[in-house]
Backbone as ProteinMPNN parsed JSONL, in Angstrom:
{"seq_chain_A": "XXXXXXXXXXXXXXXXXXXXXXXXXXXXXXXXXXXXXXXXXXXXXXXXXXXXXXXXXXXXXXXXXXXXXXXXXXXXXXXXXXXXXXXXXXXXXXXXXXXXXXXXXXXXXXXXXXXXXXXXXXXXXXXXXXXXXX", "coords_chain_A": {"N_chain_A": [[1.265, -1.573, 0.131], [-0.054, 2.296, -1.312], [2.244, 5.317, 0.474], [0.204, 7.132, 1.239], [0.195, 9.764, 2.658], [2.753, 11.09, 2.144], [3.924, 11.828, -0.265], [3.25, 14.521, -1.814], [0.82, 15.868, -3.429], [0.168, 18.773, -4.847], [0.809, 19.765, -7.309], [-0.208, 18.539, -9.099], [-3.316, 17.433, -11.14], [-6.54, 16.45, -11.221], [-9.127, 16.035, -12.723], [-13.166, 15.071, -12.335], [-15.575, 14.083, -13.079], [-19.387, 14.058, -12.92], [-22.429, 13.134, -12.415], [-24.119, 14.048, -9.905], [-24.27, 16.687, -7.935], [-23.376, 16.255, -4.844], [-22.172, 13.655, -5.662], [-19.243, 14.907, -6.266], [-19.164, 16.87, -4.73], [-18.263, 15.897, -2.907], [-16.392, 13.582, -3.763], [-14.041, 16.282, -4.523], [-13.546, 16.675, -2.086], [-12.808, 14.602, -0.305], [-10.263, 14.229, -2.011], [-8.833, 16.893, -1.436], [-7.893, 16.732, 0.902], [-5.607, 16.035, 0.849], [-3.602, 17.502, -1.551], [-4.255, 17.509, -3.809], [-5.377, 19.35, -6.949], [-8.388, 19.734, -7.918], [-10.623, 19.533, -10.328], [-13.467, 20.006, -11.871], [-16.768, 18.471, -13.718], [-19.521, 18.693, -14.534], [-21.3, 17.043, -16.925], [-20.611, 14.473, -19.597], [-20.22, 16.077, -22.326], [-18.129, 18.408, -21.149], [-16.569, 17.494, -20.012], [-15.041, 16.94, -22.243], [-14.772, 19.052, -22.818], [-13.316, 20.309, -20.507], [-10.535, 18.96, -20.197], [-9.396, 18.838, -23.005], [-8.891, 22.294, -22.16], [-7.546, 22.31, -19.687], [-5.797, 19.867, -19.393], [-5.332, 17.543, -17.274], [-3.779, 15.193, -15.33], [-5.055, 12.982, -14.601], [-7.562, 11.307, -14.285], [-11.595, 11.032, -13.118], [-14.339, 9.134, -13.184], [-17.231, 8.73, -13.861], [-20.144, 6.159, -15.032], [-22.845, 6.594, -15.197], [-24.39, 8.97, -16.977], [-26.437, 11.816, -18.288], [-26.748, 12.514, -21.993], [-24.402, 12.362, -23.207], [-22.464, 9.338, -22.125], [-20.206, 8.178, -19.946], [-18.86, 6.124, -20.746], [-18.729, 6.645, -23.872], [-17.253, 8.847, -23.495], [-14.756, 7.564, -22.707], [-14.471, 6.161, -24.748], [-14.27, 7.716, -26.812], [-11.898, 9.392, -26.171], [-9.617, 6.884, -26.283], [-9.015, 6.605, -28.791], [-8.471, 9.502, -30.05], [-5.207, 10.094, -29.767], [-3.959, 11.732, -28.674], [-4.758, 11.686, -26.251], [-3.71, 9.474, -25.298], [-1.909, 9.151, -22.661], [-2.985, 9.531, -20.49], [-4.289, 8.835, -17.664], [-7.438, 7.231, -16.562], [-9.707, 6.322, -14.711], [-12.466, 5.013, -13.801], [-15.637, 5.681, -11.945], [-17.818, 4.205, -10.375], [-21.182, 2.995, -9.659], [-22.776, 1.57, -10.778], [-21.839, -1.881, -10.936], [-21.642, -4.425, -12.126], [-20.242, -7.832, -14.009], [-19.718, -6.944, -16.971], [-19.926, -4.635, -17.422], [-17.471, -3.982, -15.867], [-15.605, -5.17, -17.292], [-16.182, -3.659, -19.752], [-15.274, -1.541, -19.253], [-12.487, -1.434, -19.36], [-12.113, -2.332, -20.997], [-12.747, -0.641, -22.634], [-10.569, 1.236, -23.198], [-10.621, 1.707, -19.935], [-8.106, 2.505, -17.035], [-8.076, 1.798, -14.064], [-10.752, 0.504, -12.321], [-13.212, 1.448, -9.926], [-15.566, 0.889, -7.429], [-18.688, 2.506, -6.227], [-20.392, 2.923, -2.927], [-17.426, 4.838, -2.51], [-14.486, 4.819, -1.005], [-12.579, 5.649, 1.448], [-9.985, 5.668, 1.591], [-8.756, 4.003, -0.852], [-9.307, 5.097, -3.037], [-7.856, 7.411, -3.067], [-5.444, 5.862, -3.006], [-6.324, 4.094, -5.129], [-5.558, 6.527, -7.14], [-2.868, 7.995, -6.553], [-1.599, 5.41, -6.983], [-1.849, 5.501, -9.911], [-0.937, 7.48, -10.729], [1.807, 7.019, -10.049], [2.455, 5.561, -12.176], [2.943, 7.092, -14.388], [4.652, 8.26, -14.091], [6.261, 6.612, -14.95]], "CA_chain_A": [[0.318, 0.192, -0.342], [1.209, 3.78, -0.617], [1.729, 5.909, 2.234], [-0.342, 8.946, 0.655], [-0.016, 11.041, 3.952], [4.327, 11.484, 2.083], [3.102, 12.297, -1.3], [3.262, 16.222, -2.349], [0.271, 15.979, -4.916], [-0.043, 19.703, -5.421], [1.605, 20.002, -8.576], [-1.396, 17.573, -9.712], [-4.709, 18.49, -11.517], [-7.71, 15.522, -10.933], [-10.55, 16.268, -13.389], [-13.497, 14.466, -11.339], [-16.677, 14.16, -13.894], [-19.683, 12.994, -11.988], [-24.109, 14.33, -12.677], [-24.545, 14.198, -9.527], [-23.776, 17.357, -6.885], [-23.02, 15.438, -4.413], [-20.456, 13.38, -5.465], [-18.741, 15.605, -7.009], [-18.259, 17.425, -3.445], [-17.223, 14.16, -2.07], [-14.633, 13.476, -4.149], [-13.123, 17.157, -4.144], [-13.248, 17.1, -0.659], [-11.253, 13.73, -0.048], [-9.067, 14.806, -2.414], [-8.083, 18.285, -0.889], [-7.806, 16.085, 2.153], [-4.204, 15.228, 0.173], [-3.895, 18.962, -1.097], [-4.512, 18.179, -5.126], [-5.963, 20.639, -7.422], [-9.258, 18.958, -7.916], [-11.39, 20.706, -10.945], [-14.774, 19.506, -12.243], [-17.508, 18.765, -14.508], [-21.124, 17.323, -14.975], [-21.218, 16.008, -17.665], [-19.944, 14.217, -20.546], [-19.362, 17.649, -23.594], [-18.122, 19.291, -20.209], [-15.424, 16.881, -19.782], [-13.877, 17.163, -23.099], [-14.299, 20.291, -23.033], [-12.234, 20.912, -19.816], [-9.401, 17.452, -20.457], [-8.888, 20.081, -23.709], [-8.483, 23.414, -22.201], [-6.988, 21.673, -18.929], [-4.805, 18.796, -19.816], [-5.383, 17.142, -16.564], [-3.171, 14.028, -15.184], [-6.081, 12.2, -14.549], [-9.772, 11.512, -14.691], [-12.16, 9.981, -12.483], [-14.785, 9.458, -14.658], [-19.124, 8.718, -14.367], [-20.263, 5.814, -16.243], [-24.101, 6.805, -16.006], [-24.528, 10.424, -17.228], [-27.669, 11.472, -19.626], [-26.23, 13.086, -22.759], [-22.904, 11.567, -23.388], [-22.449, 8.236, -20.712], [-19.352, 7.673, -19.008], [-18.234, 4.756, -21.527], [-18.664, 7.765, -24.617], [-16.022, 9.772, -23.09], [-13.813, 7.18, -22.523], [-14.319, 5.916, -25.955], [-13.266, 9.225, -27.217], [-10.279, 9.56, -25.425], [-8.597, 6.849, -26.693], [-9.42, 7.386, -30.028], [-7.811, 10.691, -29.959], [-3.586, 9.512, -29.71], [-3.596, 13.228, -28.166], [-4.566, 11.928, -24.58], [-3.022, 8.491, -25.168], [-0.628, 8.941, -21.305], [-4.468, 10.223, -19.759], [-5.254, 8.046, -16.66], [-8.58, 7.158, -16.442], [-10.241, 5.678, -13.366], [-13.952, 4.841, -14.198], [-15.971, 5.561, -10.715], [-19.719, 4.517, -10.45], [-22.158, 2.21, -8.531], [-21.934, 0.279, -12.4], [-20.824, -2.822, -11.081], [-21.437, -5.509, -12.652], [-19.065, -7.539, -14.141], [-20.198, -6.981, -18.019], [-19.254, -2.906, -16.847], [-16.621, -3.823, -15.306], [-14.558, -5.285, -19.261], [-16.515, -3.054, -20.908], [-14.768, -1.062, -19.225], [-10.96, -1.27, -19.327], [-11.965, -2.286, -23.048], [-12.259, 1.294, -23.441], [-9.482, 1.486, -22.766], [-10.03, 2.484, -18.356], [-7.034, 2.163, -16.388], [-8.882, 1.149, -12.71], [-12.858, 0.301, -11.523], [-13.78, 1.397, -8.651], [-16.96, 1.394, -7.243], [-19.1, 3.672, -5.294], [-19.64, 4.036, -2.215], [-16.093, 5.488, -2.921], [-13.914, 5.331, 0.125], [-11.194, 7.305, 0.975], [-8.274, 4.851, 1.187], [-9.192, 2.893, -1.603], [-10.02, 6.015, -3.95], [-6.417, 7.84, -2.454], [-4.325, 4.382, -2.964], [-5.262, 4.172, -7.088], [-5.051, 7.864, -7.695], [-1.803, 7.579, -6.032], [-0.791, 4.072, -8.09], [-1.991, 5.527, -11.642], [0.501, 8.733, -11.22], [3.466, 6.365, -9.765], [2.589, 4.204, -13.409], [2.881, 7.564, -15.426], [5.825, 9.066, -13.514], [7.719, 5.952, -14.62]], "C_chain_A": [[0.973, 1.241, -0.445], [1.2, 4.591, 0.601], [1.553, 7.239, 1.658], [0.764, 10.477, 0.448], [1.529, 11.866, 3.238], [4.365, 11.883, 1.197], [2.922, 13.646, -1.359], [2.636, 16.047, -4.014], [-0.668, 17.546, -5.554], [0.292, 20.311, -6.865], [0.214, 18.688, -9.436], [-2.643, 17.376, -9.929], [-5.626, 16.656, -11.982], [-8.715, 15.748, -11.041], [-11.343, 14.97, -12.74], [-15.026, 14.309, -12.485], [-17.935, 12.961, -12.987], [-21.505, 13.803, -11.93], [-24.556, 14.49, -11.972], [-24.243, 15.053, -8.403], [-22.711, 16.906, -6.439], [-22.016, 14.261, -3.862], [-18.81, 13.71, -6.396], [-17.984, 16.721, -6.008], [-17.451, 17.076, -2.537], [-16.323, 13.645, -2.047], [-13.88, 14.627, -4.283], [-12.491, 17.082, -2.816], [-12.446, 16.302, -0.097], [-10.188, 13.589, -0.197], [-8.247, 15.882, -2.129], [-7.679, 17.252, 0.242], [-5.518, 16.255, 1.644], [-3.653, 16.237, -1.027], [-4.067, 18.669, -3.239], [-5.415, 19.209, -5.894], [-7.566, 19.433, -8.574], [-10.288, 19.995, -9.099], [-12.743, 19.854, -11.337], [-15.811, 19.474, -13.203], [-18.299, 17.4, -14.172], [-21.819, 17.395, -15.558], [-20.542, 15.716, -18.989], [-18.541, 15.486, -21.581], [-18.783, 17.926, -21.911], [-16.633, 19.159, -20.026], [-14.633, 16.513, -20.356], [-13.762, 17.614, -23.493], [-13.1, 20.712, -21.636], [-10.665, 19.81, -20.195], [-8.348, 18.733, -22.215], [-8.141, 21.135, -23.381], [-8.26, 23.054, -20.671], [-5.605, 20.545, -18.544], [-4.701, 18.75, -18.081], [-4.521, 15.894, -16.455], [-4.1, 13.242, -15.155], [-7.481, 12.578, -15.024], [-9.992, 10.785, -14.034], [-13.653, 10.81, -12.926], [-16.452, 8.305, -13.943], [-19.037, 7.317, -14.99], [-21.263, 6.418, -16.732], [-24.682, 8.499, -16.402], [-25.644, 10.815, -18.511], [-26.79, 12.491, -20.701], [-25.494, 12.054, -23.598], [-22.978, 10.531, -22.361], [-20.796, 8.256, -20.63], [-18.613, 6.918, -20.384], [-17.355, 5.586, -23.224], [-17.47, 8.378, -24.673], [-15.067, 8.752, -23.572], [-13.472, 6.425, -24.109], [-13.538, 6.883, -26.919], [-12.278, 9.433, -27.344], [-9.592, 8.607, -26.318], [-8.464, 6.63, -27.766], [-8.652, 8.559, -30.709], [-5.916, 10.634, -28.894], [-3.005, 10.975, -29.101], [-3.908, 12.495, -26.378], [-4.014, 10.227, -24.788], [-2.293, 7.745, -23.336], [-1.999, 9.371, -20.538], [-4.863, 9.25, -18.995], [-6.427, 7.732, -16.394], [-9.097, 5.717, -15.658], [-12.25, 6.016, -13.859], [-14.588, 4.88, -12.181], [-17.734, 5.37, -10.56], [-20.003, 2.878, -9.843], [-22.542, 1.384, -9.314], [-21.262, -0.822, -11.264], [-20.81, -4.384, -11.175], [-20.174, -6.201, -13.641], [-18.971, -7.144, -15.796], [-19.629, -4.867, -17.875], [-18.194, -2.247, -16.726], [-15.463, -4.042, -17.296], [-15.508, -4.122, -19.762], [-15.269, -1.827, -20.326], [-13.14, -0.526, -19.652], [-11.434, -2.264, -21.25], [-12.185, -1.325, -23.84], [-11.339, 1.548, -23.444], [-9.08, 2.51, -21.088], [-8.697, 2.272, -18.424], [-7.218, 0.92, -14.674], [-10.171, 1.834, -13.011], [-13.078, 0.753, -10.531], [-15.08, 1.854, -8.326], [-17.599, 1.912, -6.208], [-19.957, 2.256, -4.642], [-18.275, 3.569, -2.348], [-15.096, 5.712, -1.49], [-12.556, 5.316, 0.093], [-10.489, 6.458, 0.729], [-7.938, 4.231, 0.268], [-8.72, 3.78, -3.115], [-8.453, 6.866, -4.148], [-4.96, 7.245, -3.198], [-4.359, 4.515, -4.568], [-5.158, 5.205, -7.486], [-3.618, 7.585, -7.127], [-0.767, 6.568, -6.697], [-0.891, 5.072, -9.696], [-1.427, 6.965, -11.729], [1.683, 8.152, -11.351], [3.466, 6.55, -11.23], [2.459, 5.795, -14.337], [3.747, 8.156, -15.44], [6.528, 7.717, -14.419], [7.731, 5.766, -16.636]], "O_chain_A": [[2.106, 1.451, -0.012], [0.375, 4.563, 1.514], [2.357, 8.168, 1.573], [1.348, 11.263, -0.298], [1.697, 13.042, 3.561], [5.096, 12.861, 1.351], [2.021, 13.897, -0.558], [3.186, 16.046, -5.115], [-1.644, 17.59, -6.303], [-0.13, 21.395, -7.268], [0.338, 18.289, -10.594], [-3.3, 17.105, -8.924], [-5.266, 15.919, -12.9], [-9.501, 15.802, -10.095], [-10.704, 13.938, -12.53], [-15.618, 15.21, -11.89], [-17.769, 11.808, -12.588], [-21.678, 14.915, -11.431], [-25.62, 15.068, -12.193], [-23.83, 14.331, -7.495], [-21.58, 16.903, -6.923], [-21.456, 13.947, -2.812], [-17.856, 13.086, -6.861], [-16.892, 17.271, -6.155], [-16.548, 17.482, -1.805], [-15.557, 13.258, -1.164], [-12.697, 14.3, -4.192], [-11.33, 17.328, -2.49], [-11.482, 16.716, 0.548], [-9.287, 13.174, 0.533], [-7.07, 15.899, -2.489], [-6.462, 17.163, 0.081], [-4.546, 16.565, 2.332], [-3.002, 15.486, -1.754], [-3.98, 19.677, -3.94], [-6.199, 19.876, -5.219], [-7.496, 18.714, -9.57], [-10.652, 21.111, -8.726], [-12.756, 18.765, -10.763], [-15.927, 20.58, -13.731], [-18.15, 16.218, -13.862], [-22.967, 17.724, -15.258], [-19.917, 16.632, -19.523], [-17.331, 15.701, -21.648], [-19.525, 17.16, -21.296], [-15.761, 20.021, -19.923], [-13.643, 15.926, -19.917], [-13.037, 17.571, -24.487], [-12.108, 21.394, -21.892], [-9.683, 20.493, -20.487], [-7.193, 19.146, -22.318], [-7.025, 21.302, -23.875], [-9.099, 23.748, -20.096], [-4.763, 20.557, -17.646], [-4.128, 19.673, -17.501], [-4.415, 15.341, -17.55], [-3.908, 12.45, -16.078], [-8.126, 13.426, -15.641], [-9.247, 9.819, -13.867], [-14.035, 11.977, -13.014], [-16.311, 7.114, -13.666], [-17.956, 7.075, -15.526], [-21.322, 6.835, -17.889], [-25.604, 8.924, -15.705], [-25.657, 10.165, -19.556], [-26.097, 13.325, -20.118], [-25.898, 11.208, -24.396], [-23.748, 10.902, -21.475], [-20.288, 8.409, -21.741], [-17.676, 7.532, -20.895], [-16.218, 5.406, -23.661], [-16.747, 8.461, -25.665], [-14.543, 8.898, -24.677], [-12.324, 6.204, -24.495], [-12.493, 6.746, -27.555], [-11.659, 9.658, -28.383], [-8.917, 9.141, -27.198], [-7.289, 6.29, -27.901], [-8.268, 8.47, -31.875], [-5.644, 11.026, -27.759], [-1.809, 11.263, -29.078], [-3.226, 12.884, -25.43], [-4.065, 9.847, -23.618], [-2.201, 6.586, -22.93], [-1.551, 9.636, -19.423], [-5.818, 8.608, -19.431], [-6.528, 8.315, -15.314], [-8.928, 4.528, -15.931], [-12.899, 7.03, -14.115], [-14.024, 4.213, -11.314], [-18.61, 6.232, -10.631], [-19.227, 1.938, -9.673], [-22.761, 0.273, -8.833], [-20.172, -0.534, -10.769], [-20.2, -5.245, -10.541], [-19.262, -5.48, -14.047], [-17.774, -6.971, -16.024], [-18.834, -4.292, -18.619], [-17.797, -1.113, -16.995], [-14.915, -3.238, -18.05], [-14.82, -3.691, -20.687], [-14.462, -1.351, -21.126], [-12.807, 0.554, -20.138], [-10.814, -2.559, -22.272], [-12.012, -1.086, -25.035], [-11.247, 2.662, -23.958], [-8.203, 3.338, -20.842], [-8.087, 1.947, -19.443], [-6.732, -0.169, -14.367], [-10.566, 2.881, -13.525], [-13.222, -0.282, -9.88], [-15.636, 2.869, -8.746], [-17.032, 1.777, -5.124], [-20.188, 1.169, -5.172], [-17.9, 2.397, -2.332], [-15.047, 6.839, -0.996], [-11.701, 5.1, -0.765], [-10.206, 6.309, -0.46], [-6.803, 3.757, 0.299], [-8.028, 3.323, -4.024], [-7.949, 6.938, -5.269], [-3.957, 7.773, -3.677], [-3.408, 4.807, -5.294], [-4.505, 5.164, -8.529], [-3.299, 6.465, -7.526], [0.433, 6.745, -6.905], [0.091, 5.204, -10.426], [-1.48, 7.565, -12.803], [2.511, 8.386, -12.231], [4.193, 7.407, -11.731], [1.635, 5.605, -15.232], [4.052, 8.753, -16.473], [7.719, 7.991, -14.568], [8.698, 5.257, -17.204]]}, "name": "protein", "num_of_chains": 1, "seq": "XXXXXXXXXXXXXXXXXXXXXXXXXXXXXXXXXXXXXXXXXXXXXXXXXXXXXXXXXXXXXXXXXXXXXXXXXXXXXXXXXXXXXXXXXXXXXXXXXXXXXXXXXXXXXXXXXXXXXXXXXXXXXXXXXXXXXX"}
């Protein structure tokens, strides 16, 4: 397990995408404890625009959203070579084997099911960031 309390995350930008405002607040609050720079988007289209503009280091992506779901956001990002190195973690209440497999097949780097456990979230994010550094 990674000791997240000894790592400086203040230079790391994480984009959290979820259509439920309380989920955005919750994840932002969790990650802010570790000094992450957290930005949010409340739908898939805004997420894509935010990624292009802010170039986050990591994306925490919900699946169930109106208009453009997380799977479509993931598909579009992975089709664009510009985002090959973007680490994408699905953060969803969906937990069927089919949904998890589909997420990985579309190019997710990890999959966390809700409800969110702080330690699991922070360790997952830290692990993904260590992979980027290698």
